[in-house]
A tleap script that builds the chain and sets N, CA, C and O, in Angstrom:
source leaprc.protein.ff14SB
mol = sequence {
  NMET ASN SER CYS LEU PHE CYS ASN ILE GLU
  ASN GLU ARG ILE ILE ALA GLU ASN ASP PHE
  SER TYR ALA VAL LEU ASP GLY PHE PRO VAL
  THR GLU LEU HIE THR LEU ILE ILE SER LYS
  ARG HIE VAL GLU ASP TYR PHE SER LEU THR
  GLN GLY GLU LEU LEU ALA CYS ASP GLU LEU
  ILE ARG SER LEU LYS ASP GLU ILE MET ASP
  ALA ASP SER SER VAL ASP GLY PHE ASN ILE
  GLY MET ASN ALA GLY GLU SER ALA GLY GLN
  THR ILE PHE HIE CCYS
}
set mol.1.N position { 101.979 83.915 104.389 }
set mol.1.CA position { 102.421 85.275 104.147 }
set mol.1.C position { 103.199 85.401 102.845 }
set mol.1.O position { 103.352 86.514 102.343 }
set mol.2.N position { 103.692 84.310 102.281 }
set mol.2.CA position { 104.450 84.389 101.035 }
set mol.2.C position { 103.651 85.013 99.910 }
set mol.2.O position { 104.230 85.613 99.005 }
set mol.3.N position { 102.331 84.885 99.946 }
set mol.3.CA position { 101.501 85.436 98.888 }
set mol.3.C position { 100.998 86.849 99.206 }
set mol.3.O position { 100.277 87.436 98.399 }
set mol.4.N position { 101.359 87.392 100.345 }
set mol.4.CA position { 100.887 88.719 100.734 }
set mol.4.C position { 101.578 89.799 99.903 }
set mol.4.O position { 102.805 89.904 99.906 }
set mol.5.N position { 100.788 90.595 99.196 }
set mol.5.CA position { 101.310 91.665 98.350 }
set mol.5.C position { 102.177 92.630 99.150 }
set mol.5.O position { 103.239 93.038 98.681 }
set mol.6.N position { 101.737 92.999 100.350 }
set mol.6.CA position { 102.466 94.000 101.123 }
set mol.6.C position { 103.709 93.434 101.805 }
set mol.6.O position { 104.621 94.191 102.139 }
set mol.7.N position { 103.765 92.120 102.017 }
set mol.7.CA position { 104.988 91.503 102.545 }
set mol.7.C position { 106.031 91.354 101.450 }
set mol.7.O position { 107.217 91.192 101.737 }
set mol.8.N position { 105.598 91.409 100.206 }
set mol.8.CA position { 106.489 91.204 99.061 }
set mol.8.C position { 106.537 92.424 98.154 }
set mol.8.O position { 106.715 92.293 96.943 }
set mol.9.N position { 106.381 93.606 98.732 }
set mol.9.CA position { 106.356 94.838 97.928 }
set mol.9.C position { 107.726 95.057 97.273 }
set mol.9.O position { 108.762 94.763 97.869 }
set mol.10.N position { 107.716 95.557 96.086 }
set mol.10.CA position { 108.961 95.864 95.382 }
set mol.10.C position { 109.595 97.089 96.031 }
set mol.10.O position { 108.941 98.120 96.194 }
set mol.11.N position { 110.868 96.975 96.400 }
set mol.11.CA position { 111.557 98.055 97.110 }
set mol.11.C position { 111.502 99.392 96.375 }
set mol.11.O position { 111.443 100.447 97.007 }
set mol.12.N position { 111.522 99.351 95.056 }
set mol.12.CA position { 111.508 100.605 94.297 }
set mol.12.C position { 110.175 101.350 94.425 }
set mol.12.O position { 110.103 102.532 94.088 }
set mol.13.N position { 109.142 100.695 94.897 }
set mol.13.CA position { 107.854 101.365 95.109 }
set mol.13.C position { 107.808 102.164 96.413 }
set mol.13.O position { 106.960 103.041 96.575 }
set mol.14.N position { 108.717 101.862 97.337 }
set mol.14.CA position { 108.701 102.505 98.655 }
set mol.14.C position { 109.190 103.943 98.529 }
set mol.14.O position { 110.289 104.197 98.036 }
set mol.15.N position { 108.345 104.894 98.987 }
set mol.15.CA position { 108.698 106.312 98.896 }
set mol.15.C position { 109.176 106.871 100.230 }
set mol.15.O position { 109.791 107.936 100.264 }
set mol.16.N position { 108.905 106.173 101.322 }
set mol.16.CA position { 109.362 106.590 102.652 }
set mol.16.C position { 109.219 105.393 103.575 }
set mol.16.O position { 108.394 104.510 103.342 }
set mol.17.N position { 110.039 105.372 104.637 }
set mol.17.CA position { 109.921 104.283 105.600 }
set mol.17.C position { 110.584 104.669 106.905 }
set mol.17.O position { 111.363 105.619 106.976 }
set mol.18.N position { 110.256 103.909 107.933 }
set mol.18.CA position { 110.911 104.000 109.222 }
set mol.18.C position { 111.067 102.570 109.741 }
set mol.18.O position { 110.923 101.617 108.975 }
set mol.19.N position { 111.356 102.413 111.021 }
set mol.19.CA position { 111.625 101.075 111.554 }
set mol.19.C position { 110.444 100.113 111.439 }
set mol.19.O position { 110.649 98.912 111.258 }
set mol.20.N position { 109.210 100.619 111.541 }
set mol.20.CA position { 108.041 99.738 111.619 }
set mol.20.C position { 107.048 99.861 110.472 }
set mol.20.O position { 106.112 99.066 110.389 }
set mol.21.N position { 107.227 100.828 109.594 }
set mol.21.CA position { 106.251 101.016 108.521 }
set mol.21.C position { 106.910 101.607 107.286 }
set mol.21.O position { 108.028 102.118 107.336 }
set mol.22.N position { 106.182 101.523 106.171 }
set mol.22.CA position { 106.669 102.111 104.935 }
set mol.22.C position { 105.481 102.686 104.166 }
set mol.22.O position { 104.324 102.391 104.467 }
set mol.23.N position { 105.791 103.508 103.174 }
set mol.23.CA position { 104.754 104.159 102.377 }
set mol.23.C position { 104.991 103.896 100.900 }
set mol.23.O position { 106.130 103.874 100.432 }
set mol.24.N position { 103.888 103.696 100.167 }
set mol.24.CA position { 103.930 103.548 98.709 }
set mol.24.C position { 102.773 104.346 98.126 }
set mol.24.O position { 101.749 104.544 98.780 }
set mol.25.N position { 102.943 104.796 96.912 }
set mol.25.CA position { 101.818 105.392 96.208 }
set mol.25.C position { 100.873 104.266 95.821 }
set mol.25.O position { 101.314 103.201 95.389 }
set mol.26.N position { 99.588 104.496 95.973 }
set mol.26.CA position { 98.586 103.472 95.689 }
set mol.26.C position { 98.632 103.085 94.212 }
set mol.26.O position { 98.745 103.953 93.346 }
set mol.27.N position { 98.547 101.800 93.925 }
set mol.27.CA position { 98.545 101.303 92.559 }
set mol.27.C position { 97.269 101.639 91.794 }
set mol.27.O position { 97.261 101.656 90.563 }
set mol.28.N position { 96.199 101.904 92.525 }
set mol.28.CA position { 94.905 102.268 91.935 }
set mol.28.C position { 94.378 103.507 92.658 }
set mol.28.O position { 93.384 103.430 93.380 }
set mol.29.N position { 95.051 104.660 92.464 }
set mol.29.CA position { 94.742 105.848 93.266 }
set mol.29.C position { 93.348 106.414 93.028 }
set mol.29.O position { 92.847 106.444 91.904 }
set mol.30.N position { 92.747 106.858 94.111 }
set mol.30.CA position { 91.464 107.558 94.054 }
set mol.30.C position { 91.711 109.023 93.720 }
set mol.30.O position { 90.918 109.650 93.018 }
set mol.31.N position { 92.821 109.566 94.230 }
set mol.31.CA position { 93.238 110.939 93.953 }
set mol.31.C position { 94.735 110.934 93.674 }
set mol.31.O position { 95.425 109.954 93.954 }
set mol.32.N position { 95.229 112.031 93.123 }
set mol.32.CA position { 96.663 112.170 92.911 }
set mol.32.C position { 97.374 112.110 94.266 }
set mol.32.O position { 96.888 112.678 95.244 }
set mol.33.N position { 98.485 111.447 94.327 }
set mol.33.CA position { 99.297 111.276 95.541 }
set mol.33.C position { 98.642 110.391 96.597 }
set mol.33.O position { 99.052 110.410 97.758 }
set mol.34.N position { 97.635 109.620 96.210 }
set mol.34.CA position { 97.005 108.639 97.114 }
set mol.34.C position { 98.101 107.704 97.601 }
set mol.34.O position { 98.728 107.001 96.809 }
set mol.35.N position { 98.326 107.700 98.899 }
set mol.35.CA position { 99.459 107.000 99.492 }
set mol.35.C position { 98.988 105.985 100.523 }
set mol.35.O position { 98.046 106.248 101.271 }
set mol.36.N position { 99.635 104.836 100.565 }
set mol.36.CA position { 99.348 103.810 101.559 }
set mol.36.C position { 100.474 103.765 102.573 }
set mol.36.O position { 101.647 103.766 102.199 }
set mol.37.N position { 100.134 103.726 103.846 }
set mol.37.CA position { 101.084 103.533 104.929 }
set mol.37.C position { 100.889 102.094 105.394 }
set mol.37.O position { 99.780 101.710 105.767 }
set mol.38.N position { 101.951 101.298 105.376 }
set mol.38.CA position { 101.840 99.860 105.583 }
set mol.38.C position { 102.792 99.407 106.677 }
set mol.38.O position { 103.956 99.805 106.711 }
set mol.39.N position { 102.288 98.578 107.560 }
set mol.39.CA position { 103.112 98.000 108.619 }
set mol.39.C position { 104.110 97.027 108.014 }
set mol.39.O position { 103.756 96.235 107.140 }
set mol.40.N position { 105.356 97.082 108.475 }
set mol.40.CA position { 106.346 96.114 108.001 }
set mol.40.C position { 106.052 94.717 108.531 }
set mol.40.O position { 106.342 93.722 107.868 }
set mol.41.N position { 105.485 94.646 109.710 }
set mol.41.CA position { 105.119 93.351 110.283 }
set mol.41.C position { 103.772 92.946 109.722 }
set mol.41.O position { 102.852 93.761 109.654 }
set mol.42.N position { 103.653 91.693 109.321 }
set mol.42.CA position { 102.388 91.212 108.783 }
set mol.42.C position { 101.377 91.051 109.913 }
set mol.42.O position { 101.469 90.130 110.723 }
set mol.43.N position { 100.418 91.958 109.949 }
set mol.43.CA position { 99.270 91.859 110.848 }
set mol.43.C position { 98.038 92.151 110.015 }
set mol.43.O position { 98.104 92.873 109.021 }
set mol.44.N position { 96.914 91.585 110.428 }
set mol.44.CA position { 95.713 91.659 109.600 }
set mol.44.C position { 95.167 93.069 109.443 }
set mol.44.O position { 94.788 93.460 108.339 }
set mol.45.N position { 95.119 93.836 110.513 }
set mol.45.CA position { 94.495 95.154 110.418 }
set mol.45.C position { 95.043 96.111 111.474 }
set mol.45.O position { 95.881 95.738 112.294 }
set mol.46.N position { 94.566 97.324 111.440 }
set mol.46.CA position { 94.986 98.407 112.330 }
set mol.46.C position { 94.914 98.005 113.795 }
set mol.46.O position { 95.781 98.381 114.583 }
set mol.47.N position { 93.910 97.260 114.159 }
set mol.47.CA position { 93.685 96.905 115.558 }
set mol.47.C position { 94.686 95.875 116.077 }
set mol.47.O position { 94.716 95.591 117.274 }
set mol.48.N position { 95.497 95.322 115.196 }
set mol.48.CA position { 96.529 94.362 115.584 }
set mol.48.C position { 97.910 94.997 115.746 }
set mol.48.O position { 98.862 94.314 116.124 }
set mol.49.N position { 98.025 96.291 115.466 }
set mol.49.CA position { 99.306 96.976 115.584 }
set mol.49.C position { 99.672 97.222 117.037 }
set mol.49.O position { 98.800 97.437 117.879 }
set mol.50.N position { 100.970 97.190 117.327 }
set mol.50.CA position { 101.453 97.559 118.655 }
set mol.50.C position { 101.472 99.087 118.763 }
set mol.50.O position { 101.314 99.788 117.763 }
set mol.51.N position { 101.661 99.587 119.960 }
set mol.51.CA position { 101.741 101.035 120.158 }
set mol.51.C position { 102.894 101.627 119.339 }
set mol.51.O position { 102.744 102.684 118.727 }
set mol.52.N position { 104.040 100.947 119.330 }
set mol.52.CA position { 105.178 101.425 118.548 }
set mol.52.C position { 104.872 101.479 117.058 }
set mol.52.O position { 105.270 102.421 116.373 }
set mol.53.N position { 104.171 100.479 116.561 }
set mol.53.CA position { 103.793 100.456 115.141 }
set mol.53.C position { 102.794 101.560 114.821 }
set mol.53.O position { 102.877 102.185 113.763 }
set mol.54.N position { 101.858 101.802 115.719 }
set mol.54.CA position { 100.905 102.901 115.526 }
set mol.54.C position { 101.632 104.234 115.427 }
set mol.54.O position { 101.344 105.047 114.547 }
set mol.55.N position { 102.581 104.453 116.341 }
set mol.55.CA position { 103.341 105.700 116.334 }
set mol.55.C position { 104.174 105.840 115.067 }
set mol.55.O position { 104.307 106.937 114.526 }
set mol.56.N position { 104.733 104.734 114.597 }
set mol.56.CA position { 105.534 104.766 113.374 }
set mol.56.C position { 104.661 105.120 112.163 }
set mol.56.O position { 105.067 105.910 111.311 }
set mol.57.N position { 103.475 104.536 112.093 }
set mol.57.CA position { 102.549 104.862 110.998 }
set mol.57.C position { 102.161 106.337 111.052 }
set mol.57.O position { 102.138 107.017 110.026 }
set mol.58.N position { 101.857 106.823 112.246 }
set mol.58.CA position { 101.487 108.228 112.411 }
set mol.58.C position { 102.642 109.140 112.009 }
set mol.58.O position { 102.426 110.183 111.392 }
set mol.59.N position { 103.860 108.751 112.357 }
set mol.59.CA position { 105.034 109.545 111.981 }
set mol.59.C position { 105.133 109.683 110.462 }
set mol.59.O position { 105.397 110.771 109.951 }
set mol.60.N position { 104.921 108.580 109.743 }
set mol.60.CA position { 104.969 108.644 108.274 }
set mol.60.C position { 103.831 109.489 107.719 }
set mol.60.O position { 104.041 110.272 106.793 }
set mol.61.N position { 102.638 109.342 108.267 }
set mol.61.CA position { 101.497 110.143 107.805 }
set mol.61.C position { 101.826 111.629 107.917 }
set mol.61.O position { 101.602 112.398 106.982 }
set mol.62.N position { 102.353 112.016 109.056 }
set mol.62.CA position { 102.652 113.436 109.288 }
set mol.62.C position { 103.790 113.941 108.396 }
set mol.62.O position { 103.704 115.046 107.860 }
set mol.63.N position { 104.837 113.159 108.232 }
set mol.63.CA position { 105.953 113.622 107.402 }
set mol.63.C position { 105.562 113.693 105.927 }
set mol.63.O position { 105.967 114.617 105.222 }
set mol.64.N position { 104.782 112.729 105.462 }
set mol.64.CA position { 104.334 112.767 104.070 }
set mol.64.C position { 103.344 113.892 103.831 }
set mol.64.O position { 103.338 114.501 102.761 }
set mol.65.N position { 102.510 114.170 104.817 }
set mol.65.CA position { 101.595 115.320 104.715 }
set mol.65.C position { 102.396 116.597 104.494 }
set mol.65.O position { 102.050 117.409 103.636 }
set mol.66.N position { 103.464 116.776 105.264 }
set mol.66.CA position { 104.301 117.964 105.117 }
set mol.66.C position { 104.962 118.007 103.740 }
set mol.66.O position { 105.027 119.068 103.120 }
set mol.67.N position { 105.451 116.868 103.260 }
set mol.67.CA position { 106.072 116.814 101.935 }
set mol.67.C position { 105.067 117.165 100.840 }
set mol.67.O position { 105.398 117.897 99.907 }
set mol.68.N position { 103.859 116.654 100.947 }
set mol.68.CA position { 102.823 116.940 99.953 }
set mol.68.C position { 102.472 118.418 99.964 }
set mol.68.O position { 102.334 119.037 98.909 }
set mol.69.N position { 102.329 118.981 101.153 }
set mol.69.CA position { 101.995 120.405 101.264 }
set mol.69.C position { 103.117 121.273 100.681 }
set mol.69.O position { 102.843 122.285 100.037 }
set mol.70.N position { 104.369 120.884 100.903 }
set mol.70.CA position { 105.499 121.629 100.347 }
set mol.70.C position { 105.550 121.515 98.826 }
set mol.70.O position { 105.918 122.471 98.143 }
set mol.71.N position { 105.185 120.357 98.296 }
set mol.71.CA position { 105.269 120.106 96.853 }
set mol.71.C position { 104.106 120.703 96.074 }
set mol.71.O position { 104.262 121.051 94.903 }
set mol.72.N position { 102.941 120.828 96.709 }
set mol.72.CA position { 101.744 121.275 95.988 }
set mol.72.C position { 100.912 122.180 96.882 }
set mol.72.O position { 100.162 121.704 97.734 }
set mol.73.N position { 101.046 123.471 96.687 }
set mol.73.CA position { 100.337 124.436 97.540 }
set mol.73.C position { 98.827 124.438 97.318 }
set mol.73.O position { 98.091 125.040 98.099 }
set mol.74.N position { 98.356 123.770 96.260 }
set mol.74.CA position { 96.908 123.722 96.025 }
set mol.74.C position { 96.205 122.704 96.930 }
set mol.74.O position { 94.982 122.738 97.065 }
set mol.75.N position { 96.975 121.799 97.551 }
set mol.75.CA position { 96.388 120.806 98.454 }
set mol.75.C position { 95.942 121.521 99.722 }
set mol.75.O position { 96.734 122.203 100.373 }
set mol.76.N position { 94.667 121.360 100.067 }
set mol.76.CA position { 94.167 122.029 101.275 }
set mol.76.C position { 93.408 121.087 102.202 }
set mol.76.O position { 92.721 121.536 103.119 }
set mol.77.N position { 93.529 119.783 101.965 }
set mol.77.CA position { 92.861 118.830 102.845 }
set mol.77.C position { 93.363 117.416 102.604 }
set mol.77.O position { 93.962 117.114 101.572 }
set mol.78.N position { 93.104 116.565 103.576 }
set mol.78.CA position { 93.545 115.166 103.519 }
set mol.78.C position { 92.440 114.259 104.023 }
set mol.78.O position { 91.675 114.636 104.911 }
set mol.79.N position { 92.354 113.073 103.462 }
set mol.79.CA position { 91.520 111.996 103.978 }
set mol.79.C position { 92.463 110.944 104.537 }
set mol.79.O position { 93.395 110.513 103.858 }
set mol.80.N position { 92.220 110.535 105.764 }
set mol.80.CA position { 93.014 109.476 106.385 }
set mol.80.C position { 92.026 108.417 106.837 }
set mol.80.O position { 91.096 108.703 107.591 }
set mol.81.N position { 92.231 107.199 106.374 }
set mol.81.CA position { 91.285 106.159 106.745 }
set mol.81.C position { 91.883 104.780 106.574 }
set mol.81.O position { 92.989 104.613 106.060 }
set mol.82.N position { 91.124 103.805 107.016 }
set mol.82.CA position { 91.542 102.422 106.856 }
set mol.82.C position { 90.303 101.548 106.756 }
set mol.82.O position { 89.232 101.898 107.252 }
set mol.83.N position { 90.468 100.423 106.116 }
set mol.83.CA position { 89.417 99.418 106.055 }
set mol.83.C position { 89.877 98.241 106.909 }
set mol.83.O position { 90.934 97.664 106.654 }
set mol.84.N position { 89.106 97.890 107.900 }
set mol.84.CA position { 89.448 96.772 108.788 }
set mol.84.C position { 88.351 95.721 108.675 }
set mol.84.O position { 87.267 95.869 109.239 }
set mol.85.N position { 88.653 94.662 107.937 }
set mol.85.CA position { 87.690 93.588 107.740 }
set mol.85.C position { 87.071 93.617 106.356 }
set mol.85.O position { 86.926 94.675 105.743 }
set mol.86.N position { 86.715 92.450 105.880 }
set mol.86.CA position { 86.142 92.329 104.537 }
set mol.86.C position { 84.882 93.169 104.380 }
set mol.86.O position { 84.701 93.827 103.355 }
set mol.87.N position { 84.015 93.154 105.377 }
set mol.87.CA position { 82.760 93.915 105.271 }
set mol.87.C position { 82.996 95.424 105.246 }
set mol.87.O position { 82.109 96.185 104.857 }
set mol.88.N position { 84.184 95.858 105.657 }
set mol.88.CA position { 84.536 97.273 105.615 }
set mol.88.C position { 85.288 97.636 104.343 }
set mol.88.O position { 85.694 98.785 104.164 }
set mol.89.N position { 85.474 96.662 103.463 }
set mol.89.CA position { 86.135 96.924 102.188 }
set mol.89.C position { 87.602 96.550 102.127 }
set mol.89.O position { 88.265 96.819 101.126 }
set mol.90.N position { 88.130 95.925 103.194 }
set mol.90.CA position { 89.528 95.498 103.175 }
set mol.90.C position { 89.674 94.344 102.193 }
set mol.90.O position { 88.927 93.368 102.251 }
set mol.91.N position { 90.649 94.468 101.287 }
set mol.91.CA position { 90.866 93.429 100.278 }
set mol.91.C position { 92.225 92.742 100.447 }
set mol.91.O position { 92.399 91.600 100.021 }
set mol.92.N position { 93.175 93.424 101.059 }
set mol.92.CA position { 94.480 92.830 101.367 }
set mol.92.C position { 94.565 92.795 102.887 }
set mol.92.O position { 94.519 93.842 103.533 }
set mol.93.N position { 94.686 91.615 103.458 }
set mol.93.CA position { 94.610 91.488 104.910 }
set mol.93.C position { 95.996 91.624 105.550 }
set mol.93.O position { 96.526 90.712 106.184 }
set mol.94.N position { 96.534 92.806 105.343 }
set mol.94.CA position { 97.805 93.262 105.915 }
set mol.94.C position { 97.620 94.740 106.168 }
set mol.94.O position { 97.330 95.499 105.243 }
set mol.95.N position { 97.784 95.158 107.412 }
set mol.95.CA position { 97.548 96.568 107.737 }
set mol.95.C position { 98.515 97.466 106.999 }
set mol.95.O position { 98.464 98.686 107.151 }
savepdb mol mol.pdb
quit
């Protein structure tokens, strides 16, 4: 885990967090405000999260959605997704 990018994220990149997850703006954004929600616990993918971790991630998604909508009234939709497994496009094996 010492080499895991998400286990060693720079604190100044974190834009929001709670007990089990944190959010950063994507380093290679597909769209403006492209945001990653990341589990604080090192687990390989979404399917390895506990119920509490799932709820924490959902809480951040919802609060950041509200912040984005308040900041930019032109935003009228969101894409929420994840890649689980190499064949699905996952490149960092930390949810």
